[in-house]
N, C-alpha and C positions, 0 to 999 in steps of 0.2 A: 157417481157410484151407481150408475144405471145397470152395470153388469151384476150387481148383487141380486140374489133371488130373495126378496123380502117376503116374509110370511104375510098373509092378509092382516092388516091392522085390526086389532081387537080392542073393544072397550073393556077395561079391566073388570067391571061388574059383570058383564055378560060372559066373559071368558071364565071367570071364577065359577059362575053358575054352570057353565058347560062342563067344566072339570068335575064338578060335584056329581054329575050324571055320566061321567066318563065319555064325554063327546068332544071335549076341548083338546086342541092340539097342544103339544108340549114342545118347548125348544129342544133341539137335538143336543146330545151329549158330545158336542164337537166344537171346535173354535168358531167364533163368530162375533157379530156386533148386534147391538140392540138400541132401540130408541124409545123414549117416553115423550109423547106430545100432548098438547091440549086439544087438538082437533084432528079429525080423520084426514086421510090422503089416499091417493091411489098411485100405484107404480113404485115410487121411491119417496121417502120422507123429504119434506121441503121446509124452508124457513116459514112459509105461510101456515104450516100446521102447528106452529108454536112449539118447537122442540124445547123441552125442559132439561132432559138428560140424555146423553149418549154414552154408551159403554161398550167395552169389548171384553172377551173372556176366552180362555183356552178351552173352557167347557161351559157352553151357554146354559144348559140345564142347571148346573150347579150354581151359576151366578143368579139365575132366576129364583133359586131356592133361598137366596139371601135378599134379593130385590123385593119380591112380593110381600114377605112379612114386614119388611121395613115400610113399604108403601101403606100397609094396613095398620101401622102403628106399633108393631111388636118390637120395641126397642126401649132402652133406658138411657140415662145420662152416661152410664159407663160405656166407653167406646167399644167394648168387646161384646156388649149385649145388643144385638141388632147390627150385624156386620156389613151392612150396605150403606155407606155414607151417602151416596147419591139418592137412594130410596128415602132416607131420612130427610134429606134436603127437599126433595119433591113433596113429601108429606107436609113439612113445615111451610113450604110455599103455598100449598093448597089451603092450609089452615089460615094463614095470614090473608090470603086473597078470597077466602070464603068460597072456594071451589070444591066440588065433590071429588075425592080421590077415585071413586068408582067410575067417574066419567073420563078418566085419562085413557089415552090410546097407547097400546104397546105393540111392538113388532120386533122381529129379529131376522137376521140373515146369516146363514153359515158363510164363512169366508173361503173362497177358493184361491184368493191371492196369498202371497207368501206368509203373511202374518196378520192376525187379528188386531194387533196393536198398531200396525201401520194403517190399517183400514179405519180403526177408531180415530186416529189423529186426523185423517183425511175428512171423516165425517164431522168431527168437532170443528175443523177449520171451515168447512162448507156450510154447516147448519147453524153454527154459533149458538148452541143451546144456552138457554138463560141461566142455568144453574151450574155451569162448569166453574169449579174453583181449584182444580188441580191440573197438573201437567199429566197427560196420558202416560201409561207405563212405557218405559224405554223399550224400544225394539232391538232385538239382537239379530235381525236379518243381515245377511252379507251385504246387501245394499238397500238403502231406503227407497221405497217406491214412490214417494211424493214427488 
């Protein structure tokens, strides 16, 4: 997926601090994919970066509005409180492994390909993120690009 234009990977802690002073980049309000990794990378995410979670969305900004609070622990046992299952799983993984959530790396890429769901499936297949427990959303493209 080298053709994707990934945002510069950001350390969650540093990104949140930059957002507080209005200097941090936000994901665009358009379709795309995103990745949460244990370590940094350049160019495109790789297996070596320790991918924990890969996701896709029709509106990246809206999905991050669910992901980030879940990563920070804003959820309850009720499945409707804290609406990002992947974010919850990543936080629980960090707690069990005694890793700092703030040290996680985030990045996103708008999709120029037909469907963000197709791209999400390709990334899951190629990166094999540690915490994938679901089948990606079904694509309704006229033809599957895999």
